N, C-alpha and C positions, 0 to 999 in steps of 0.2 A: 649477609650475604655477597660470597663473592662473588668475580668473575667467573668460577666453571660453575657455581652451583647456577647462576643465573642462566649460564649457555643452557645446562640440564633442565633448567623447568620451564624455562623458554620450549624446549623443544617438545618435554612432556606437555606444555598447555597447550602447544601448538595442535600437536596430534590430539588433543581431547577435542580438542574447535572444529578443526576442519571433519574428524569422524562425526563431529554432533552436525555439520552444516549439509554432511552427503548422507545421515540419514533422515533429517528431518524431509530439507529440499529434494533432495533426489529417490529416496527411497519411499518417502512420506510416512517414516516411521520414526520417530523422536526418541531418543535416549537420555537426554537433557529436558527440565524444566528450565523456561524463561529465566528464572530468577539463579538456577546454577547455571547457564550460558553466560547471564550477563556478569555472574561474580570471579567466572574464570577467564572474563576477557578483561573484567577490569585488574586482576591480577596480572595479567599477559602486557595490557598496558603500562602499572608503577614499574613492574622489572624493568621497560625497553625505556620508561622514561629513565629510570635509575642506570640503567648500560646505555645509551642511546648506539653505540658500538655494535650492539648484537641486534639492533634493528636492521627488520629486513622486508626488500617490498611484497614479499609472499608471506609477511605475517599476517595472521587474519586479521591484524589490528588495524590493517591497510584496506579496508573496505569501502572505508568511508572516508573520505577527502574532504577539507575543506576550501583548499584554496580555489577560488574563481578562475575558471579562464576569462582571456578578453578574445581569444580565438580558437579555433580546433584546425590545428596542424592538418597539411593535408599528409596521405598514406597515400602512396603507387602500392598496388596490388600485383606481386611478382607473377601467381597465379589470376588469370581474370576470374572473377567473380561473376560469372553469367546468370542471367534469369533461362526460367526454360519456356519452353515452347507450349502453351496451352491448348489444348480441344478440349472440347465439347458434349462429344457425343461416342456411344458402343461404335462405332462405324470409324472414329478418327483413334481410337484406344488400339483398336483392329488394324488398320492399316499401320501403327506406329509395331506392335508387335510381328506381324508379318516382316516388315523391312528389318526389322534387330534380326528373327530368326535367319532371314536368307542371309546376315551377314555371320551369323554364327554361333546368337545366343541361344542359350537352354535353357537360363537361371534369368527371374526377373526380384527386383524387391517391390512391395508397395507400401509406402508409408503414408502417414497423415500430413499434407503439407498445412503448417502453423501459419498462422497470417498474423505478420508481426514486421520486425527490422532484421532484414539479414547482415549478421556481423560477421567479422574476421580475431579468429582470438590464436597468435603466437606463442612459441614455447620456445624457449634454451635451455637445455642441461633440465627440462621439467619446470618450471619456471616461467612464469604466464610474463612476456617482457611488454607485450602490447596487443591493442586490442583497437579496433575502427569499423567505422560502414561500410557500407559497400560502394555505397556512393555512384558512380557510372557503370560498376563494375571493373575500371582499370585505377582510376581515384577515389578514397575512401578520406575522411577523417579519424584523426585520432581520438577516442574517449575510452581512454584504458581507465580512467579513474571514475569515471559512472560505469563501467560492466565491472569493475571490483566491488558495487554495491551489492551486484548481484550474488547473493549465496549459491546457487549452485555453478556458478564458473572459481572453476579451480585454479587458484594461486599459484600450487605446487601439484605436480602430478603423482602417482604412484611409483613412475618410472623415470630417471635421468635420460630422458631418450632428447638424443642429442638437439634434434628440429623438428616442431611439427604445428603446421599449422590447421584448423578445427574452420569449420566456416556452423554459425549454426544460427539462428532463429530469434530473438529476443521480443516476449511478450509480451502482454498485461492479461493475467487469468481474470476470468469474468468478476467472480467476485473481488478484485482489485479495481477493475474498471467501477465497476457499482458503488463501492464508497466512494471511490475520487470523483462520483458523478453527483454524488449525496451530499458531499462536503463542501464542492463548490456549488452546486444549486444553493445550499442553506444560505453561501456565504455570498451571493448574488451575482457569479461567476460564469463566465462562460464554458456550456458543457463542453467536453471533447467530444469527436465526430462517433466513434468507434475507439475500440480495445486497441486497433493497430495504432491509428493516429496518435492516442495516447501513452503507446509505447514508442512512439518515432520521439512524442516530444518530451518525454521523463529523459528519454538517453541523450537528446540534447542539450538540457541543463547545464549552465554552465558555475552550477555549482551542485557538487556529486551531492550532499545533504538531502537538498528536495529530492533527487532520484532515487534515494536510498527509502523514501519517505514512499515509491510509489507501487511497491509490492510487485517490482519486474520480475520475471522468469526467463530462462532461456531452454530450447530442444537444439542438440548440436547432433548435425544432417551428416557432414562430409566431413572429410578429410581432402583439403588442398594441394600441399606437400609434408612430409616427412623423411629425415634423415636418421638412419640407424636402425629403421625399422621396417617391414615389407609385409605388405598384403597383395593375395591373390583375388580374395570376393569384395566388394562392400559391405555386404554382412559381417564378413569377418572385422574389419574395419567399426564398423559400429558396436559391434563387442569388444573388441581391444578400447574403443573409447570409455567404456561403460565401465573396464576395470581402471583407467585410467582417474577415474573423478566426474565423468562428465554425466552431465544429463542427458542421456539419448531421445531420438525424436521415437516415441514411445509405443510400441507392439508392432511394428513392422516385421512383413513378410518375406516370406521365401518362394514365389511362386512359379510356377513353370509352365504351367498352360492358360490360353487366354481367357478359359473358361476362371479359373482361380483366379485371375488376375480381375474379371467381371464382376464375380460375387466378392470378393475383397471391397473393392471400389462401391458395392452395393452395401454394402454394411458398413463401411465406413459414413456412408449419407446416411444412413437411418440412425447410426449413433452422435452424429452428430452435434443434436440439438443438447443431448445430454451430456457432452466432455465439458469441463468444468473450464476449457479455454478457447478462442475461436481458429475454426479451421476455413481455410476456402477451397480446398480440394484434395484431390490424392493423388502420389508423384507416383510413378512406374519410371523402376530406374534397370538398366542392365548390369547382373549383378556381376558380373566378369570383369576387372578392370582392366586387361588388359586387351580386352577387345572392344572396351570403350576409348581407350588411344587409340587403336585404329578406325572404330567408326569416327571420331571428331566432331569438328563443329561446324555450326555456320557463321554466321562473320557473329551471332549476336545467340544462336541457343547450342545446346550442345544437342547429338541427335542419338544418344545415347538416352536419354528421358525425355519424358512429358507429366505434363499435371493436368488429372483431370479435373476442370472447374464446375463444383455446383452450381445450381443457379441460387438466390436468394430467397428464400420466403417472403413472398411480397403479396400485400393484400389492395384493392381498390374500393374505398369506402367514402361517403358524403362527410365533407366540414360543417360542422351546422353552426359552430363560433368560437371566438378568441376571446377565454380571458383573461386578465390580467391581472396575475399576483404580485402583494407587495410584500418582498422581504422585510427580515429585523436591519438591511444594511441600508434598506429603500432601494432595493433594484425593482424595479419592474419587469414582471417576466410573461412573455406572451406564453398560452401553451391552447394548443390545439382541441377543440372537442367535436368528434367525429361519431360517427355513426359504429357500433361494436363492432369490430371482426375477430377474429381468432390467430392469430401470431407464436406460433415457438408453443404451444398448448397451452396458454391462456387467453383471456378475454382482455382487449386492448379499446378503449374508445379515448384516451388524453394521449395528449405527446408535447413537449415543451417545443418552443419553436426558437427558443435562446435567445432574439435580439432581432433588432429591425434588418440588418444585415442581411440574416439567414433569410427574412419574410422577403425581401424584395428584389433578393436573389432569385429566387422558387419560384417570386410572382404569386406569392398564395393567398387566396381570397374566400371569404367567405361564404357558402354558397359551390364552392369548387369540388371537384370529384378530386381527390386524393389518391394518391398510393403512397401505406403506411408498411413499416418494418420494425425489426426487434435491431438496434446497434447491437452488435455481439449478442445476440442472439435475448437482450437483458433490457437496455433500454427502449422504449418504443420513438419514433422518429419518423416526421412526415420527407421522405424522400422525393416527391415530388408532386406538381399538379398537373393532372392531364385533363383538364378541360373547367374550366371558367362558366359561372352561373349567370344566366341572362340578365345583362343590368351590374354587373359585378361592379366594385372598384378596389383599386390596391389598398391594403390592411398600412393600416402606421400606427404604431404606437403610440397612445397620446401625450402630448406633452404637458399634461396635469395630472397629479396622482389621483385614479380613480376613487381612491380612498377619501383622502382629505380636503381633492381639490388644488391644492397644493401647487408650484412649478416641479416639473421634472424636466431634469439634466443631462445631458448626452457627456459621460466622464471622457474627461481628456485624454483618457489611456487605452483606454477598452471601447468597447460598440455597446455598453448597458447605460440605460437609461434611469437616473436613481430622482425619487422623492427627495427633495432639497429639506422639507419639515421635520426636525426628529422627533418632533410630537404625533406626527402620522400615526393613528390607531392601529393599521396594521404593523407599523413598525416595535410599538409599542406590547404592541401583541407577542408576534413574535421574541421580539427583545425578555419581554419578562418571562415567557415559557421560556427560551435558553438559559437564562437566569435558573429557574427553579429546575429542571433537567437534572436526571442522574449524575451526570459527569461534573454536572454544575455545583450550583448551593444544594442538591437532594435535597429539594422541600417536597414531601410525600403529601400529596392531595392535592397536588396544585396546578392540575390539567388543565387543556385548550378551553374546556366546558368553563371553569369556573374562573380563569384568566378575562373571559368574555364577560361574563357579568360582572365581574369588580370594575371592567375598563367602561362597562357599559352601565353601571352604577355611581359613574364618576370617582369611585372608588380611589381608585388607582391610576397614578397617571406614570410613573416613572418605578422602577422594581425597590426607591427608597420608599415608597408609599406602604408597600407590602409590609414594612416596619411599625408602621403609625396602624393599623385595622384595631380593629375592638371589636370583643363577642356581641355587643348590640347590632352594628353594624352588619357584622355575617349574618345575623341570623335572622334577618330584617328579607334578608334577599328570598328570592323563592326556593323552594327545597334547601335549604340548606338550617338542619337542626341546630342543636345547642350541643351536639356534643360532636359532629360530622366541624362546626367553627372551634371546639375547642382544641382538636385533634391538630386543625388546622395551622390555628394559635403557636399551638407547643411546636410543633415542625420549623414554623416561621423563627421559634425563639432559637432553638437547638441550631437553626443553621447561621445564629452572630458568631460560634465560636469555629465554625469550619475553617481548615486551614487555608492561608492565603492562596496558593496556587489556588484552588478553587474559584474565589472570588475573581482570579484576576482572568478565569478562561472564564467565568460567570457571566465578566464585562463587556464580552462581544468584540472583542479589537480581531478583525481580520488578521488570519492567517496564524495566531497562534496558538490555536489547538492545546495538544496536550505538552508544550513547554512551558506552558507557565509556570512552572516549579523550577526550570533553568535560570527564570528571571529573578525569580524565589533567590534561589541559590547564592544568585550572584549580587543582590543589593539589598535581601535583609529583610525590608520591611516597603509598604506601602511609597511612602515618603521617598525612599533610593528611586525605588522602581520611575518614581513621577518626576526627578529631580535629575534623572539619566540621558546621556547623550545619548548623539543617535553611534555616534565611534565607540561608546562605550557597549551597546545594547550589542550592535555587531559582531564584536568582539568573544560573543557567547557562543561556547559549541553548539552547534547546531542553528545558528541565527545567520542567514545571510543580510547584507543591504536591502533587500525587498521588505522583509519581515521587521528589521529594524527599525526602518521608514515610519512601518504604520505601526508600532509600537510607540515612538517616538512622537510620530505625530497627534495617536488618538490620547495618549496623554496629556495634551496640549492642549488639547479642545474644552472652548469653555463651558459645556455642558458633561461634558462627563470630569472634569474638574470638580464642578457644584456638586454633581451627584457622589464621589468618589467623600469629598467634603461630607456629604448631609449625611453620607452610611459610617462615615468615622463618629459621627456624632449621635447616632443612633447605636453606638455599641459594638460594632461588628469587628471581626482582627482584622487588625491592620499591620499584623508582625508576623515573622515565618520562624519557625522556629524548629530548626531541622533534628530529628529524632535518632540520627548518628553517630554514635560512639566515638568510634573507631573500627578500621577494618582488619581488627585482627582473629573473625572469625570469617574472613571473604572468602570462598569457594567451597567451603565446611558445609554439610548438613549431620542434623541431627534429627534423635527420633528420641522421646522421652516419654518413659513407661514409669508407673512406679509410684509412689507416694515419697515424694522428694520431704529431707529433714525440716527444713522453713523456707524454701518458696514453691509457690503456685505454677502449677503448671505454664499457666499464663503469664506468671513473672518472669519465668524460666526462657517460654518462646521470646518474650519482649525484648529481653536481655542479649539473644542468643543473634534475633535478627537486627537489633541496633547496634553490633557489632560483625555484621557484613556476611551472618551467619544465614543458614535458610532450617527452617523445621520441618519435616516429613511426620507425613502417619501413619506410615510402615515404613519397616525394614526392607530392604535391598542391596546389593551390591553398591548403588551407589552412596547408601548411607557411609559417611564418615565416623560418626560415634553415637552411641546408645547412651544415653545419660538415667542411670535406673534408680530407683529408687526402691521404697520395700514393695512389697507385692506385687513384684514384677512378673509379669505374666510371659504369655506367648511369644512379645516381641522378643523379649531379653534369651529366651530361646530360638529365637530365629537368629539373632544376632551372634549365639556362642556359633550356631551352625555352620554360618556365613566368615567367621573369623573376625567381625568387625569390633573393635575397641569399644568394650563399655568401662563408662566412668560413673563415677560419685559427686553428688555436688559439689561435694570439698573440693574435688580434680579441676572439677568444672568451672568453679571459682575462681581458681588458681590460675586457670589457662587464659582470663578474660583480666586481669589483673592489669 
């Protein structure tokens, strides 16, 4: 490939990927499968690596940076990023409406007020040059690298407008927030208070790869300044932003009367619990941009808009007890148990109290009347204590583990108190559950109840003991028949042959998640990983200093070394075998139909995937080749109708030589 061909292909791939991003993140209508998208991205990165002079800041490959920032540089906002005046009643909305009409307003927009972090996006000649936080409205911080990780932030606009500054709200969808809470709770890490705090913390990560993992999104709601394009109304400017590739504030309405405005505010209020993102109000704005300029602003807020704030749904109840749960990392997590209340359409009777600092700050005591709500309308939380019970006392997380009575010590780096006994039954229980889970070693039939039986019967003390179980020991357990024992032993035996990334993940190293395969690709086998230096680990794409330290430290813990050595002796797979042969079919989608002369379909499918290609079960416009044998039926007919290239087994084998 020469430089002209490379330039042409980069242009084609950029168009494909940006269109896919827009369809997936903005329109919620995906046009590419995940593996198709990944294949196109790999091809783009390979070409940019071969021709570095063609690498552009607006390339889709530049969405996730890798270098950590020591500080965020300051950014002065040419146009103040002002906050809005909050109103809390219909009378206050009416007063605003009357003032605006008196000033000449005849149209208003009503929009959902997304609960997130306000940011500025600046474009020159249609290309994103800078993204920054709101800060105090006058000075923010440069977070361009982190904003690029949000797929719905366009890196290049549809038009090469001279200059455009857009204001948007970065938020964490409820689904992403719940996933983050689940992960952090399992890992014994502090839980974020709500989606807004989680979004803010994610945006200010010094490693943009961490930001990329958090599932952030953005809605844009205002043009701060523009050169080369003009608008008469706010609604017109939002429609323009949508055409440029921005994800604009959803379902905004243009209203002319007070009744229409109030009806829309009420409508938003009723549907807010069902929205996939958090909102904390509805914004009413004068639509006429020239009139906005005339109306002006106070020192803090514009006079042409107000934000109607909905009260959060809170319920009062009685705190009956505080349980202490011990996780697989030894974290002692306090959980409030209270009289059941209805919140956001569900029954709630428990809420995590995070840590001792949280309990002490709110002075939460057993027997208190407390107020609870759902953070992001998802995660139950105790907001405050409103009345202490008679003779109540402050609550303190114990300094001994409630399960094994061993010493529990507060971490130096955070507020978590951990049991120091690695042989704590609770840690063993959750460690084995994690080890056997579907994403780890996938040992079918080894659920929580069975694990508890094995521990209580002293048959299992570590995960390695699973591989020494025998039929006699299992059938001696209550409600454990011959067949179920045989099935469990077979599942345990099969797990010995699992790929190394599964085993690495199963070991429960804090923070490793789905990145175990990257470790294996880098170091090849378990011995290589255990011998790797912290610096070598940190150089892996997707690993920062914190995760590298976690892996390095974990692999040097005596109990983990002993466990890994024992697993080796028991015959578990410790080597990584990459199935990839080449990238010769990268970015190509095949459909196999009919009976091939020598290859079985599964063989052909495996050969395609080993070379970076993808197999689909149906023919569509996205199909590149149909591999057809004898008695090919409707798939061949459709391929011919769509003009898709049909190849024989012989031609396919020539392609992959």
